[in-house]
C-alpha positions in Angstrom: 152.0 143.6 96.6 150.6 147.1 96.5 147.6 146.5 94.2 144.1 146.7 95.7 142.7 143.5 94.2 143.8 140.0 94.9 143.4 136.9 92.7 143.1 133.3 94.0 142.8 130.1 92.1 142.0 126.5 93.1 142.0 123.4 91.0 141.7 119.7 91.1 139.7 116.7 89.9 136.0 117.2 89.7 134.0 115.6 92.5 136.6 116.2 95.3 135.4 119.6 96.6 136.8 122.2 94.2 133.4 123.9 94.0 132.7 123.9 97.7 136.1 125.3 98.6 135.7 128.1 96.0 132.3 128.7 97.4 133.7 129.0 100.9 136.5 131.3 99.7 134.2 133.7 97.9 131.5 133.8 100.6 134.2 134.5 103.3 135.4 137.4 101.2 131.9 138.7 100.7 131.1 138.4 104.5 134.1 140.7 105.0 132.5 143.4 102.8 134.7 142.6 99.8 133.6 142.3 96.1 134.2 139.1 94.2 134.3 138.2 90.5 135.2 134.7 89.4 135.6 132.3 86.5 134.8 128.6 86.7 135.9 126.0 84.1 134.8 122.4 84.3 134.2 119.4 82.0 130.8 117.8 81.3 131.6 114.6 83.3 130.7 114.3 87.0 134.0 113.2 88.4 137.6 112.7 87.5 138.7 115.4 85.0 140.4 118.7 85.9 138.4 121.8 86.9 139.3 125.1 88.4 137.9 128.2 90.0 139.6 131.6 89.7 138.4 134.4 92.0 139.2 138.1 91.9 138.7 140.0 95.2 138.7 143.7 95.8 137.4 146.4 98.2 136.0 148.1 95.1 133.5 146.7 92.7 135.0 144.4 90.1 133.3 143.7 86.7 135.9 141.6 84.9 138.3 138.8 85.4 142.1 139.0 85.0 144.6 136.4 83.9 146.9 136.9 86.9 146.9 134.3 89.7 148.4 135.9 92.9 147.9 132.7 94.9 147.5 129.3 93.4 146.0 126.7 95.8 146.7 123.1 94.7 146.5 119.7 96.2 147.2 117.6 93.2 150.0 117.4 90.6 147.9 118.3 87.6 146.8 121.7 89.0 150.5 122.6 89.5 151.4 121.6 86.0 148.4 123.4 84.4 148.5 126.6 86.3 152.0 127.3 87.9 153.1 129.4 84.9 150.2 131.8 85.5 151.6 132.9 88.8 153.6 136.1 88.5 156.8 137.1 90.4 155.9 137.7 94.1 152.9 135.4 93.8 152.6 132.1 95.6 151.8 128.4 95.1 150.4 126.3 98.0 151.1 122.6 97.2 151.5 119.1 98.6 154.9 118.6 100.1 154.7 114.9 99.2 154.0 115.4 95.5 157.3 116.9 94.4 158.7 113.7 93.0 155.6 113.0 90.8 156.7 112.7 87.2 154.8 115.0 85.0 154.5 112.4 82.2 153.0 110.0 84.7 150.1 112.1 86.1 147.2 109.8 85.6 144.6 112.5 85.1 146.5 114.3 82.3 145.8 113.2 78.7 148.6 112.7 76.2 147.6 115.9 74.4 147.9 117.8 77.7 151.4 116.4 78.3 152.4 117.2 74.7 151.2 120.8 75.0 153.0 121.2 78.3 156.2 119.9 76.8 155.9 122.2 73.8 155.5 125.2 76.2 158.6 124.1 78.2 160.7 123.6 75.0 159.8 127.2 74.0 161.1 128.4 77.4 164.2 126.3 77.1 163.5 124.2 80.2 162.8 120.5 80.6 161.2 119.7 84.0 160.6 116.0 84.6 158.9 116.2 88.0 156.5 118.6 89.8 159.4 119.6 92.0 161.5 120.5 88.9 158.7 122.7 87.6 158.3 124.5 91.0 162.0 125.1 91.0 161.8 126.8 87.7 158.9 129.2 88.7 160.7 129.8 92.0 163.6 131.2 90.0 161.2 133.8 88.6 160.3 135.0 92.1 157.3 132.9 92.8 157.0 131.8 96.4 156.5 128.0 97.1 154.6 126.9 100.2 154.8 123.2 100.9 151.9 121.9 103.0 152.0 118.5 104.8 148.6 117.5 103.6 148.9 114.0 104.9 150.6 114.7 108.2 148.0 117.4 109.3 145.0 115.0 109.1 147.0 112.5 111.2 147.5 115.1 113.9 143.8 116.1 113.8 142.8 112.4 114.0 144.9 112.0 117.2 143.4 115.2 118.6 139.8 114.2 118.1 140.3 110.4 118.6 139.3 109.4 115.1 140.8 106.0 114.2 139.9 105.9 110.5 142.2 108.4 108.8 140.3 107.9 105.5 137.4 109.9 107.0 139.7 112.9 107.4 141.4 112.9 104.0 138.5 114.9 102.6 139.7 117.7 104.8 142.6 118.3 102.4 140.4 120.9 100.6 139.9 122.8 103.8 143.5 122.4 104.8 144.6 124.1 101.6 142.0 126.7 102.0 143.1 127.4 105.6 146.7 127.8 104.4 145.6 130.3 101.8 143.8 132.5 104.3 146.7 132.1 106.7 149.1 133.4 104.1 147.0 136.5 103.5 146.1 136.9 107.2 142.4 137.2 106.5 140.1 137.1 109.5 139.2 133.4 110.2 135.8 134.4 111.6 134.5 135.1 108.1 135.8 131.8 106.8 134.1 129.9 109.7 130.9 131.7 108.9 131.2 130.6 105.3 131.9 127.0 106.3 128.8 127.0 108.5 126.7 128.2 105.5 128.0 125.8 102.9 127.6 122.8 105.2 124.6 124.1 107.1 122.9 120.6 107.2 126.0 118.7 108.3 127.0 119.8 111.8 129.7 117.1 112.3 131.4 118.2 109.1 131.2 121.8 110.2 133.1 121.2 113.4 135.7 119.0 111.7 136.3 121.5 108.9 136.6 124.4 111.3 139.2 122.5 113.2 141.0 121.7 110.0 140.8 125.3 108.9 142.3 126.5 112.2 145.2 124.0 112.2 146.1 124.8 108.6 145.8 128.6 109.1 148.0 128.4 112.2 150.5 126.2 110.3 150.8 128.7 107.5 151.2 131.7 109.8 153.8 129.9 112.0 155.9 128.2 109.3 155.8 130.3 106.2 157.5 133.7 105.4 155.3 136.7 104.9 153.5 136.4 101.6 153.6 140.1 100.9 149.9 140.9 100.8 147.2 141.0 103.5 143.6 140.7 102.6 141.6 142.9 105.0 137.8 143.0 105.5 136.1 146.4 105.2 133.1 147.8 107.0 130.0 148.4 104.9 126.3 149.1 105.6 125.3 148.2 102.0 122.8 145.4 101.7 124.0 142.7 99.4 122.9 139.2 98.3 125.1 136.4 97.1 123.9 134.5 94.1 125.0 132.4 91.2 123.8 133.4 87.7 121.2 130.6 87.4 119.6 131.7 90.6 119.7 135.4 89.6 117.9 134.5 86.3 115.3 132.5 88.2 114.7 135.4 90.6 114.4 137.7 87.6 111.8 135.5 86.0 109.8 135.3 89.2 109.9 139.0 89.9 109.6 140.0 86.2 112.4 142.5 86.6 115.4 143.1 84.5 118.7 142.0 86.1 120.2 145.4 85.3 117.9 146.9 87.9 120.1 145.1 90.5 123.3 146.9 89.4 123.2 149.3 92.4 123.7 146.3 94.7 126.3 144.4 92.7 129.3 142.8 94.4 130.7 141.0 91.4 130.2 138.4 88.7 131.1 134.8 88.4 131.7 133.5 84.9 131.1 129.8 84.3 132.3 128.3 81.0 131.1 124.8 79.9 132.1 123.5 76.5 131.0 126.0 73.9 128.5 127.7 76.1 129.0 130.6 78.5 126.9 131.3 81.6 127.4 134.5 83.5 127.0 133.8 87.1 126.4 136.7 89.5 127.4 136.1 93.1 125.8 138.2 95.7 125.7 138.1 99.5 123.1 139.3 102.0 122.8 137.9 105.5 119.0 137.4 105.2 119.0 136.1 101.6 121.2 133.1 101.2 121.3 131.1 98.0 122.4 127.8 99.5 124.8 127.3 96.6 
């Protein structure tokens, strides 16, 4: 890929870490001097239904989202089915190696209307995939790269490494494993990702150490086992002071300081758009080492 910007998407059931992993990804990019702009979609329930985060990254300021998904990070079947067709040729999909046989019509989190809409789209394209693996084979024919991650095997290796007997405690690492694979594919500096993990889980030191280990193992697995993705995301040096905020926080700060948010344009790194139902919130994400939002 020769373009300067890069787009990344993650999805999954609400309540299993989609937000935190997107937060880590965006923060890590900001720590490396990059600009980010993202779109978030989620349902009004707390847990169970599908949600996703789409993040656009660039060394230059970005003020809009794009429909393209250069790298789709998934760890459940529904995310593959919903978003695989958005990945262009030369893009990539990180997915669960054990989920290929999952029948699309049997995905428990997909509604009947979702399945019907998917089947209609497939009929229009003249293909009839029955399983997740079938769908991935179809997009692979279009030039999309498929990266199969052993999501269940890697936690077992980590459990043996740290002497953890209860594997169930490590299954929550899958989010970080998929994140580590993403950064490994684009060869982004792990130090920025580790810094983001420490910020997001600042009050949970044990989780920090386990997640950094999981990040490292998945990052190394991707670099050692996958072919070159075709794009490297590089940090840039900047002396510009920035802050990292969500829109609700920016609005609150604006109220407190009685300033117009447009006065902050000279320090903008990007915008996060959050869509909920019929309403739209524009979330501005900023980063500055001495002003952290704790989001």
